[in-house]
Phi, psi and omega in degrees: 000318180298321179294320179296319178296321179296318179297317179298319178296322179295317179299315180297317180296318179296319179298318179295321180295318178297316179299316180295320179296319178296322183290323186268334183280171179295136180279151175278123182298139172286160178286139176226154178233137174285122180255347176191164178303118180086354179246130181230150177229141167253126182260115178284168177294147171273089191198171168271164181291132175221167175295327183293318181268357176058027180077016182275072186236359180247156175275139184236154183236151174229127179235122186250119174259188180289332185247335189201175182238144169242140177250135177251102183069156191232002176096175190267013174197163177295328178298318177294319178300318177297319179296324178293317178297320178296323178294321177300317183292345175281341182249340180199152173255010178290150184290146171280113183266324185230138164247114183256119176261125184282341175184187193265359188292144187304324182292351179250341187236347184294343178272002185304324185294348177287346183253119194268203184302150179093351179265137175262124177270135188235141178194174174303148183297340176273350187298317179303318180294318180294320177294321179295320181288324192247349187305309181295322177299315180297317179300316181289318186286336179262002181298318180289319183294319184264332185101150185297322182296316180294318179294327180297337179274341187287137172236133176278109186246110179282154177288151174253341173255111187255142179254116180281307177231297179210144176212166181237136173247142180244119179264006186095099181068012181209111182260135178249127176263115179258128182238126175265122188262145174211154002286189178306137180231256173300315173223191177264012183211046183281135181226139175242158181231118178249121173280106185291341179287318186252345184077019177271127177255121171264105195266355186057208185271015166288345177230120173247141172223140183070302177286129179303137175303147180244123185263114177231012180231263183213128179292322178290322177296316180298314179297327179285334179283328189303316179298324178287321177299320182297339182278351177301136184281057180267161176256316178220164181231140166260110181287167177291331178216146184116130190270060178195161171253144187224155178292152184247138004264013182303335181300342183277349191298313182294317180297316179299318179298315181298311183294324177296317178295317179304312181291318183295317179295319179297315180298318181298316182287326175297315180297329181277358179078019180283127180291160185308310185299326179276334182283320187307314180293347181263338188287127175064023180294337177294345181267358193302319183277001186262349189227146168280149179065024181303312184290339178284325190240337183297321178301319179289323175299316181296319178297315181295316181295316180299315182296323179290313188281342178300336185253015178297000000 
């Protein structure tokens, strides 16, 4: 027993040492692609969070102005955030002035702690409340997926610069239009970032491509936001998920079709008196072959849509 305890202690000590070495040593830069002059995107895996991918499943943005840099989301772990910062340092030595979080989900904000003092965190005016309500839950629920060491590094950092409707940030010769969307759509705190110089829209999870849309807000709200979102004077979009850049606003077509089908099927089954448990496997099944991770997320989308529309 004494030997087993000693072995267990050694394993714990080694794990702590590895974690400390990763935290203090140079980070491996994540891959980035130039999508326009001064605009870069990191494309996360189209996957669920695992220890192997370190939560690197969301698309992240880097925007370089004449004086400073803005980051759009930081990834699903501090390790990914460090990798993003290392990638920035390969293209510029200008300071990171802003970290813009497009909403509260862990794959977009868990990397925030990689960005240190002097950075202003920016978000939707509802984001602080959403992080306060869900932060501890996210830390606990992702502990198994990411591992205790990775979760131990995460800090829930609320924004201090809040966007009520729309605001502009200036990086020096490069203006960013930040729009806070309402009503609730993908979430209750969706924010987009448009580089007015290049016409690149960093849409966060208001736009999904390849990866099935994930509903954590309101299906009717999301559908109501899409026509207004389409009017943004963008040229191309970096979606929140999906390993590609697409022309704007054509990029919205697949998502609009899916959400319309989700709502229509739910309404039809509600009207027919079909109970939730029997309805969920039927909702949006016509979309099954069109999306990755369909079986991971469509049942929860169907449940959310049915529960929302049942009270129309």
